[in-house]
C-alpha positions, 0 to 999 in steps of 0.5 A: 499500499502507498501511504498517504503522507508518512513524516520523513524520519531518518538519522539525522532526526533520530541524532538530534532528538537523542541529542535533546534526550541526553542533554539533560533538558527535555521541556521547553528550553534551548531548542525551542528558543533556537526553533523559534529564531530559526522561524523568524529568520525564515518566515520574516516575522517580527517574532515567533512562539512555539506551541504545542499544537497549531489548534493552541496557537490559534485559541491562544490568540483569539483569547489574547485579542479579547474575543469572548461571548457576544462576539463573532469570527468568521471562518471558512466553511471548507476547513478543518475542525480546529480553525472553528473549534477555537471560536467555540472554546472562546464562548464566540459565534462562528460565522461561516462564509463560503469559499472560492470555486478556483482555490478552495480559500475563503472568498472575500466578497463573502466576507464582506457579507458577514462583517458586523460590528460584532466582528472580531476576527476573520480567520483566513485558511490557506487551504492546501498551502495556497495562500488566501488573498490577504490584500483584499482581505485587509483593504476590506476590513480597513474599508469596514473599520466603521462598523468595529467596536473594540472591547479590550486594549489590543481591540484599541489599538488595531481598531478593526478585526483581526486577520488571523492566518491559519496557515496549518498547510503553508509554511514555504508558501509565498505571496507577494514576495513574503514568506507565509509567516508574515502575510497579515497581523499574525499566522499560526503554523501546525507542525503535526505529523502529516504537515510538510514541516513536522515536530510530531505534534507543535505549532508556531504563532508568528507575529506581524503586526502593524508598528503601534504593537510592541512584539516583544511584550506580546511575546512575553505575555503569550509565553506567560498565557502558555504556561498557566500565567506563570511569571518565569519558566521552568529554565529560568527557575533553575538558575541559583536562587531564582525558585520563586515565581508568581501566577500572573493570570489563569493561562494554559498548557500551550508549550513546545518541548525541546524533544519536538523542537529538535525534529522541527531543527532538522526539518526546517533546515532542509526544508526550503531546498530540498523537502520543498523542492520535491513536493514541487516535483511531485505537484507538477508530474501529477499536473503534467499527467492529470492534464491530459484528461478533460474529467480533471479539475487541476488544482490552482497553486501558482500565480504572478503573486503566489506560490503554493507549500504544495502541502496537498494536491486537491485534484476534481474530477467534473461533473461527479456526484458525492456518491461517485467520487466515494466510488472513485476513491473505493476503487484507488484504495482497492489499488493499494493506494491511499488517498484522502478527502479535504474537507468535509465541510464543517455545516456537514458535521453533526456538531455544527448541524446541531448548531443550526448550520446548513450545508445547503448556504455554502453551495460552492464548498459543498461542490468542490467537497463533493469533486475533490480527492486529494492524492498522496505527496511527501518526501519519500514518495518515488517517481515510480509510486507517483506513477501508480498513483496516477494510474490507479486514479485514472483507472478508478475514474474511467471505470466510475464514469464509463 
């Protein structure tokens, strides 16, 4: 069976993790801080904070910005549950909007219809690693500033809804000459095991706020929030005579460990000129093969101002039903190739249906979903394996569409 997305674990990773294990420091420490600095250099962000997961990073930022009960946060209907669940955790209302037909990303025109005086944040998801339309989103929220009602010091300073990039898929992507992590106010990465760059579990928050914000102070504040509101982290408390600490707020347990960071340091070192290059080659091999077939809707992953991180190859089959898509996938699995669907739109999920959301109100999300099959893309996928995937897809589509 060709797997869907195994991580790249090799001797170099084993050596770095072993060094961390034998260093005497395995929780948040020097390797985590080094990874933060390296991410700042790679992304162009003003400051990065490593956290326990991308989901933790999203919720941390919503809470820092003061999102609470009575507020609204705009989220694309076509995304993974984390993008919306964190809003629910804050007690705010999820306002789903539809997505673009072309690239699966949040529709700016639908955002415009959804903004109200209660809107505190917009979560844009770079689906599959292809950046959302950040300049257009910023222009829109600036034009709607008159609606905004600030209810926290951070909201007063920004004076508009926060633009929060859910970049779980898009480390290494580019938009208008900038790297993901510096496209908008705040970016959150996921380093889960299936992501392009992994720390097994983990994520990072990258700050690129307007100059009025003191990012060094925000970084310190976020660190406190990540460690139960504690005034000193574990490393600081090991200094002789420095044991005493205080709890300044009821914080969370969102920190990354040095064991996780050790994996990330290796991954980031070889990411741009090795891992990302291979992913791009696989995308191009798929595109060259499927472009020959009139039923194939090739995913958008590059434009004059955007370049993907090549995380998910979101192939769509034209003119099929959801049932036919499932039959095609069954045929592919029978040929020992693992595929997936990204994603089932959230209004179709039981929790959100029970909250009153209806998929009929997001027709483009449903149309994209019913046609979509995600193909394997990972570093160790050989050219022969890519050809096996292509043949399995072609054969299975032609059987169902015959």
